[in-house]
RONUTI-779152 format. One record per residue (C-alpha): residue number from 1; residue in three letters; x negated, y negated, z. Coordinates in nm, 4 decimals, padded with zeros to 6 digits, always signed. Example, Ala and Ser with C-alpha at 12.3 -4.5 7.8 and 13.67 -1.06 7.14 Angstrom:
num: 1	residuo: ALA	X: -01.2300	Y: +00.4500	Z: +00.7800
num: 2	residuo: SER	X: -01.3670	Y: +00.1060	Z: +00.7140
//
This chain:
num: 1	residuo: UNK	X: -09.5223	Y: +01.8756	Z: -05.1536
num: 2	residuo: UNK	X: -09.5017	Y: +02.2513	Z: -05.0960
num: 3	residuo: UNK	X: -09.1234	Y: +02.2383	Z: -05.1303
num: 4	residuo: UNK	X: -09.1288	Y: +02.0158	Z: -05.4362
num: 5	residuo: UNK	X: -09.2625	Y: +02.2785	Z: -05.6758
num: 6	residuo: UNK	X: -09.0079	Y: +02.5515	Z: -05.5881
num: 7	residuo: UNK	X: -08.7273	Y: +02.2937	Z: -05.6035
num: 8	residuo: UNK	X: -08.8526	Y: +02.1765	Z: -05.9424
num: 9	residuo: UNK	X: -08.8645	Y: +02.5376	Z: -06.0660
num: 10	residuo: UNK	X: -08.5050	Y: +02.5942	Z: -05.9553
num: 11	residuo: UNK	X: -08.3985	Y: +02.2837	Z: -06.1447
num: 12	residuo: UNK	X: -08.5986	Y: +02.3892	Z: -06.4499
num: 13	residuo: UNK	X: -08.4366	Y: +02.7342	Z: -06.4434
num: 14	residuo: UNK	X: -08.0932	Y: +02.5692	Z: -06.4325
num: 15	residuo: UNK	X: -08.1757	Y: +02.3548	Z: -06.7358
num: 16	residuo: UNK	X: -08.3136	Y: +02.6531	Z: -06.9263
num: 17	residuo: UNK	X: -08.0088	Y: +02.8646	Z: -06.8409
num: 18	residuo: UNK	X: -07.7701	Y: +02.5927	Z: -06.9579
num: 19	residuo: UNK	X: -07.9671	Y: +02.5325	Z: -07.2782
num: 20	residuo: UNK	X: -07.9719	Y: +02.9036	Z: -07.3609
num: 21	residuo: UNK	X: -07.6178	Y: +02.9929	Z: -07.2609
num: 22	residuo: UNK	X: -07.3988	Y: +02.6844	Z: -07.2906
num: 23	residuo: UNK	X: -07.3332	Y: +02.5607	Z: -07.6429
num: 24	residuo: UNK	X: -07.1767	Y: +02.2367	Z: -07.5173
num: 25	residuo: UNK	X: -07.4917	Y: +02.1608	Z: -07.3171
num: 26	residuo: UNK	X: -07.7092	Y: +02.2209	Z: -07.6238
num: 27	residuo: UNK	X: -07.4986	Y: +01.9686	Z: -07.8190
num: 28	residuo: UNK	X: -07.5425	Y: +01.7218	Z: -07.5355
num: 29	residuo: UNK	X: -07.9197	Y: +01.7749	Z: -07.5402
num: 30	residuo: UNK	X: -07.9194	Y: +01.6979	Z: -07.9137
num: 31	residuo: UNK	X: -07.7118	Y: +01.3856	Z: -07.8460
num: 32	residuo: UNK	X: -07.9535	Y: +01.2817	Z: -07.5728
num: 33	residuo: UNK	X: -08.2539	Y: +01.3228	Z: -07.8029
num: 34	residuo: UNK	X: -08.0799	Y: +01.1206	Z: -08.0735
num: 35	residuo: UNK	X: -07.9627	Y: +00.8603	Z: -07.8231
num: 36	residuo: UNK	X: -08.3109	Y: +00.7437	Z: -07.7258
num: 37	residuo: UNK	X: -08.4129	Y: +00.5927	Z: -08.0627
num: 38	residuo: UNK	X: -08.0578	Y: +00.4787	Z: -08.1364
num: 39	residuo: UNK	X: -08.0360	Y: +00.3064	Z: -07.7990
num: 40	residuo: UNK	X: -08.3736	Y: +00.1414	Z: -07.8611
num: 41	residuo: UNK	X: -08.2312	Y: -00.0024	Z: -08.1835
num: 42	residuo: UNK	X: -07.8951	Y: -00.1050	Z: -08.0349
num: 43	residuo: UNK	X: -08.0059	Y: -00.2398	Z: -07.6987
num: 44	residuo: UNK	X: -08.1094	Y: -00.5970	Z: -07.6423
num: 45	residuo: UNK	X: -08.2326	Y: -00.5403	Z: -07.2874
num: 46	residuo: UNK	X: -08.3785	Y: -00.2614	Z: -07.0777
num: 47	residuo: UNK	X: -08.0545	Y: -00.2486	Z: -06.8799
num: 48	residuo: UNK	X: -07.8534	Y: -00.2100	Z: -07.1996
num: 49	residuo: UNK	X: -08.0872	Y: +00.0709	Z: -07.3086
num: 50	residuo: UNK	X: -08.0538	Y: +00.2414	Z: -06.9701
num: 51	residuo: UNK	X: -07.6751	Y: +00.2233	Z: -06.9880
num: 52	residuo: UNK	X: -07.6662	Y: +00.3814	Z: -07.3335
num: 53	residuo: UNK	X: -07.9101	Y: +00.6624	Z: -07.2595
num: 54	residuo: UNK	X: -07.7769	Y: +00.6971	Z: -06.9062
num: 55	residuo: UNK	X: -07.4218	Y: +00.7541	Z: -07.0282
num: 56	residuo: UNK	X: -07.5421	Y: +01.0581	Z: -07.2248
num: 57	residuo: UNK	X: -07.7573	Y: +01.1765	Z: -06.9331
num: 58	residuo: UNK	X: -07.4538	Y: +01.1456	Z: -06.7051
num: 59	residuo: UNK	X: -07.2575	Y: +01.3644	Z: -06.9458
num: 60	residuo: UNK	X: -07.5307	Y: +01.6284	Z: -06.9248
num: 61	residuo: UNK	X: -07.5248	Y: +01.6102	Z: -06.5446
num: 62	residuo: UNK	X: -07.1490	Y: +01.6585	Z: -06.5308
num: 63	residuo: UNK	X: -07.1756	Y: +01.9476	Z: -06.7781
num: 64	residuo: UNK	X: -07.4333	Y: +02.1158	Z: -06.5527
num: 65	residuo: UNK	X: -07.2075	Y: +02.0728	Z: -06.2498
num: 66	residuo: UNK	X: -06.9147	Y: +02.2152	Z: -06.4462
num: 67	residuo: UNK	X: -07.1280	Y: +02.5132	Z: -06.5488
num: 68	residuo: UNK	X: -07.2145	Y: +02.5703	Z: -06.1829
num: 69	residuo: UNK	X: -06.8486	Y: +02.5549	Z: -06.0814
num: 70	residuo: UNK	X: -06.7576	Y: +02.8040	Z: -06.3525
num: 71	residuo: UNK	X: -07.0387	Y: +03.0400	Z: -06.2501
num: 72	residuo: UNK	X: -06.9289	Y: +03.0387	Z: -05.8859
num: 73	residuo: UNK	X: -06.5652	Y: +03.0895	Z: -05.9802
num: 74	residuo: UNK	X: -06.6471	Y: +03.3764	Z: -06.2147
num: 75	residuo: UNK	X: -06.8691	Y: +03.5346	Z: -05.9518
num: 76	residuo: UNK	X: -06.6038	Y: +03.5150	Z: -05.6824
num: 77	residuo: UNK	X: -06.3264	Y: +03.6847	Z: -05.8669
num: 78	residuo: UNK	X: -06.2871	Y: +03.8995	Z: -06.1726
num: 79	residuo: UNK	X: -05.9131	Y: +03.8477	Z: -06.1865
num: 80	residuo: UNK	X: -05.6830	Y: +03.5489	Z: -06.2310
num: 81	residuo: UNK	X: -05.6416	Y: +03.3162	Z: -05.9355
num: 82	residuo: UNK	X: -05.4512	Y: +02.9883	Z: -05.9495
num: 83	residuo: UNK	X: -05.7119	Y: +02.8131	Z: -05.7334
num: 84	residuo: UNK	X: -05.9973	Y: +02.9201	Z: -05.9603
num: 85	residuo: UNK	X: -05.8069	Y: +02.7974	Z: -06.2651
num: 86	residuo: UNK	X: -05.7606	Y: +02.4604	Z: -06.0944
num: 87	residuo: UNK	X: -06.1325	Y: +02.4381	Z: -06.0083
num: 88	residuo: UNK	X: -06.2360	Y: +02.5226	Z: -06.3645
num: 89	residuo: UNK	X: -05.9780	Y: +02.2868	Z: -06.5168
num: 90	residuo: UNK	X: -06.0932	Y: +02.0023	Z: -06.2910
num: 91	residuo: UNK	X: -06.4559	Y: +02.0628	Z: -06.3908
num: 92	residuo: UNK	X: -06.3541	Y: +02.0556	Z: -06.7551
num: 93	residuo: UNK	X: -06.1555	Y: +01.7358	Z: -06.6988
num: 94	residuo: UNK	X: -06.4632	Y: +01.5742	Z: -06.5421
num: 95	residuo: UNK	X: -06.6613	Y: +01.6560	Z: -06.8575
num: 96	residuo: UNK	X: -06.3844	Y: +01.5106	Z: -07.0752
num: 97	residuo: UNK	X: -06.3756	Y: +01.1864	Z: -06.8756
num: 98	residuo: UNK	X: -06.7532	Y: +01.1601	Z: -06.9005
num: 99	residuo: UNK	X: -06.7348	Y: +01.2078	Z: -07.2787
num: 100	residuo: UNK	X: -06.4780	Y: +00.9269	Z: -07.2955
num: 101	residuo: UNK	X: -06.6992	Y: +00.7040	Z: -07.0805
num: 102	residuo: UNK	X: -07.0068	Y: +00.7662	Z: -07.2962
num: 103	residuo: UNK	X: -06.8012	Y: +00.7030	Z: -07.6099
num: 104	residuo: UNK	X: -06.6743	Y: +00.3748	Z: -07.4683
num: 105	residuo: UNK	X: -07.0260	Y: +00.2622	Z: -07.3745
num: 106	residuo: UNK	X: -07.1630	Y: +00.3473	Z: -07.7204
num: 107	residuo: UNK	X: -06.8679	Y: +00.1934	Z: -07.9066
num: 108	residuo: UNK	X: -06.9035	Y: -00.1274	Z: -07.7073
num: 109	residuo: UNK	X: -07.2739	Y: -00.1420	Z: -07.7914
num: 110	residuo: UNK	X: -07.2111	Y: -00.0781	Z: -08.1614
num: 111	residuo: UNK	X: -06.9361	Y: -00.3407	Z: -08.1722
num: 112	residuo: UNK	X: -07.1593	Y: -00.5893	Z: -07.9914
num: 113	residuo: UNK	X: -07.4555	Y: -00.5168	Z: -08.2219
num: 114	residuo: UNK	X: -07.2589	Y: -00.5310	Z: -08.5479
num: 115	residuo: UNK	X: -07.0359	Y: -00.8192	Z: -08.4461
num: 116	residuo: UNK	X: -06.7254	Y: -00.6476	Z: -08.5854
num: 117	residuo: UNK	X: -06.4873	Y: -00.8476	Z: -08.3665
num: 118	residuo: UNK	X: -06.6625	Y: -01.1829	Z: -08.3733
//
């Protein structure tokens, strides 16, 4: 239990840093907050709810990892390096794929709920 509190504080500091310094993360936090009541309305089951909210939470997780990659890359070198560009581009691509996944999950739920294609 002694190690839990310092580990929690480190995690909390990471969340606070991202919320204060990363505009994309702030938008994702707003989406997450909005997703909870919307998912409660859209979802028919607890699993469905978890998938909807979880897709937004996953996006936030990937954004945090991308922020960490960018911070390490920026700290390692102040000048252009092809390898650093690749690392940052791959982190950004991971965020993009996660956005597409979350969009797909939410669109499927909206289509299912509204019965557009039935």
